[in-house]
N, C-alpha and C positions, 0 to 999 in steps of 0.2 A: 356579353359585350366585353367585359373586363378580360375574360379569358382569351378572346379573340385578339385583343390588344397586346396582351402578354406574349402570345405566340408570335405575333407580327414582330415584336421587339426582339425576340430570341432569334428569328430567322434573319432579321436586319443585322444584328450584331455578328452572326456567323458569316454572312456574305461579306460584310465590311472587313472583317478580320482576314478572310481569304484574299480579298483584293489588296490588302495592305501587305501581304507576305507572299510575293511571287517567288517561284522557284529561282535558286541562284543560277547565274549564267557565268561564263568565263569573264565577262566584262566587269562583274562584280568582284570585289576583293574580300573574301571571307577571312583573311588574315589581318584585317585592319584593326581588330581588337587584340592582336597578339603582339605585344611590345617586343621590338627587336632587342632591347636591353635584357629581357628575361627569356625570350624564346628564340630558338633557331628553327626556321621553317624551310621545308623543301617540298616542291610540287612535282607530282607525277602525273603523266598523261597516258591514257590507254583506251582501247576500244571497248573494254568492259570495266565495270567498277573494280572487281578484284585485281585486274591488271594495273589499273591506275594506282591502287593502294600499294601493290608490290613495287611499282616504279618510284613512288614517293619515298618509300623506305630505302630503295636502292640509291636514289639521289642523295638522301641524308647520309648514307654510308660513304658515298663517293666523296663527299665534302671532307670527311675525316681521313679516308684512305689516302688521298693524294697528298694531304699535308703530312700525315704520319710517315709515309714512304719517303718523302723528300727530307724531312727533318731527322727522323730516326736513322734513315739510311746513310745520310752524310755523316752522322756522328759515330757510326760503328764500322764503316768500311775501312779496310786495312790496306796498307801498302807493304807487302811482305818482301819485296825485292827478289821475288822468284816467279817462275812460270805458274805457280799455283795460286797467285793472288786473285786471278779472275775467278777460279773455282771457289775460293773461300768467300769472295764477295757474293757469288751467286747463292751459296748456302746461307749467308747472312741475310740476303734479301728475301730468301724463301721464308726464313724465320720471322722476318719483319712482317711479311704478308700474312702469315698465320696469325700473328698478334693483332694486326690492324683490320683483318677481315672478319673478326669476331663480331657477331651481330650486336649492335648497340642496344643496350637495355635502357628503358625509359622513353623510347620513341613511340609516339601515339599518332594515330590518324584522327585529326581533329575535324577536318572539313572534307566533304565530298560533294561534287555537283556534276551535272550534265550540261554541256553547251550545245544548244540546238543548231547553231550556225556551223560549227566544226564537226558536230556529231561525235564528239569525243567526251570521255569521262575524265574528270580531274579529281585529284586527292592531294591533301596536304599533310605531310608528316611533320610533327612538332616535337621538339625536345626542350624540356624545361632546364635552362642552363643552371639555375640555382640548385636544383635537385641533382643534376649530373655532377656539378662541382663537388657537392658534399660526398656523393658516392665514390667518384674517382679519387678525390683527395684522401679519403679514408683508406682506400685500397693502396694508394701510393705510399702512404705513411706506414701501413702495416708491412709492405714489401721492404721499406727502408730499414725497419727493425730486423727483419729476417736477413736482409743482405749484410747488415753490420755484424750480426752474430755469425754469419757464415764466413766472412773474411777474418773475424777474430779466431775462428776454429782452424783456419788454414795453417796458422803458425805452428800448431801442435801436431800436424799430420806429416808423418815421415815418408810414407809411400807416395811416389809420384802418380801411381795409378789412382790411389784414393784421392789425391789432390785434384787430378783431372776430373774425377766424378763430381767433387764438390764444386769445382769451377764451372763445369757444364750447367749445374743447377743454378749457380749464381748468375751465369751469363744469361739464361732464359728469364730469370727473375728481373734482371736489369733491363732486358728488352721489353718486358711487360711494363716496367716502371717508366721507361722512356716513352712508351706508347701512351700511357696515361697522362704524362706530362704534356705530350703533344696535343692530346685531346683537350686538355685544359687551355692550352694556348689557342686552339681553334675557337673555343667559346669565350675567349677573352679573360680567362682567369689563370694566370701563370703563377702557380705556387712555387716558392723558392725552397731551397734547403735539400736538394737531392743531387748535389754535384760531387760528393765525396768519392763515389765510385762510378764507373762508367762501363758500358758494354764494350767500348773500344779498348780500354786498358785491360779488361778481363780477357778479351780475345787475345791480346798480346801475351798475357800470363799463360793462357792455354797453349799457345804456340811454343813458349819457352818450356813448359812442363812436358809437352810431347817430345821434346828433344832429349829429355832425361829418361824416357822410357825405352828400354832396350829389350827387344823381343826375340825369343828363341822358339822356332816352330819345329815340331817333330810329329810327323804323320806316319802311321803304319797301316799297311794293307795294299790291296790291289791299286795299281797306278798311284802309289804314294808320292812319288817324286813330282808327278804332274799336279796333284792336289796341293802339295807343299809349296810348289813354285807359284801356283795360282793365288793362294792365300798371301804369300810373302810379297808378291808383286803388288797386290792391291793395298796392302798395308804400307808399303814403301811409297806408293803414289799419294797416299794420304798424309805423308810426312813422318811416319814412324821409322825408327831405326831397327834393323834386323841384325842379329848376331848368329854366326854359325856354331858358336860354342854356348852351351847352357850355362856355364860358370860365369859368363860375362853378362848374362841377361838378368833383369829384375822382373821380367814377365815371361812365363812359359806358356806355350799353346801346344798341348798334346792332343792327338786325335787319331781316329781310325777311319778307314774307308773300306766299305764292303760293296761288292757288286754281284749281281745274279742275273742270269738270262730271264727274259720274259717271253712266254710263249703266246704269240698272237697269230691270227689267221692271215698271214702274209708270206708268200713264197719268195718275194724279192728282197725283203729286209729282215735284218736281225735286230732284236730289241734287248736292251739291258736296263736294269734299275740299279742305281748306286745310292748308298747311304753314307753321309759323312757326319761324324760326331766330333765335337771339339770342346775341350775344357781349358779355360784360361785361368792360370793361377798367378796370383801376386806373391812372389817369392819373399818379399819383405814382411808381409803380414801373414804369409802362408794361408791365404784365403782364395778360394775359388770364386772369381768375380763374374765369370760368364760361362754359361753352358749352352751349346747350340747343337742342333740336329736337323739335317736337311736330307730329303729324298727326291731324286729326280729320275725320270725315265727318258732314254734317248734311243734312236734307231739309226742303223746304217746297214749297208750291204755286207760289211764285214763285222763279225760278232765282237772281235776285240776292239775295233774302232768304236762300235756302239757302246761298249763298256767304258772306254776311255772318255768318250763324250759325256756320258752320264756322270762320271766321277768329276770331271772338270766343271760341269754345270752345277753340280751340288756344291763344289768347292767355292764357286763364285757366289752362290746364295749365302754360304756360311761366312765368306769374307765381308759381304755387304752387311750381314747381321752383326758382325764384329764392329764395323764402323758405326752402325746405328746404335749399338750398345755403348760405345765409347762416347758417342755424342758428336762433337765437332772434330 
């Protein structure tokens, strides 16, 4: 008899517990125990549980991305007084987006539930503001030390090319620091003490340093004039100064272009492959700072035209590689 009573009590406790804990629905608020002072919460909705989780994290990222883009973007946009200002601002915005779109670390999915009425899944992404503050502040402080040291080294650098390299590194470090500071603002913790240098002023220094770089381009080989003109035009469009005389330049770009026919099973078209190699030398330090090599195949009804098109296409890829290597 005692055993039967004990069994009855066990079952009674089990069913009472189940009745007291119904499945969560959208009308219930699972985040009620998440203090807004400590936690940032974003809700995602989806037709499946995984989709709701992804949407919750996306919503959390969106909270930061919009704030970072507006705050950081307004602080680093330039007015250059030239037709190139819009292009520079687009490049700057692209760099900001790269920094701000990095997935936020520390975001966790705390609550998930299914709503019978809407037949949708819900998920809540949660960020611990205190933990995030510690992580982002530490990184911002470490960057601040690196940035200070980098600007101190600038004074001892004689070569404008070397200065440009250092300034590009500093610019991206400052963008990252601006992004971290904006994140701290979003969660309500604005740490002070990062105003000595800015991405905006650094961009201005980059613009000034670029004016000091004078480039001499010398290409030898098949279609050398076309290749030389293509590279020179691209550099000029990016704000660099070209010189027809090597003695007046502090940066030399010497290269070769080679073309060869390509035999393909096509009676109507002729094909050619071009290879363009380029070495960039800093004349002040006598240092080869960039080496590039590109190969491109092109076709045309005329063999010489196919050769020229291949050479020019390879030159365009090399010139873009130059811009990428220089940075901004």
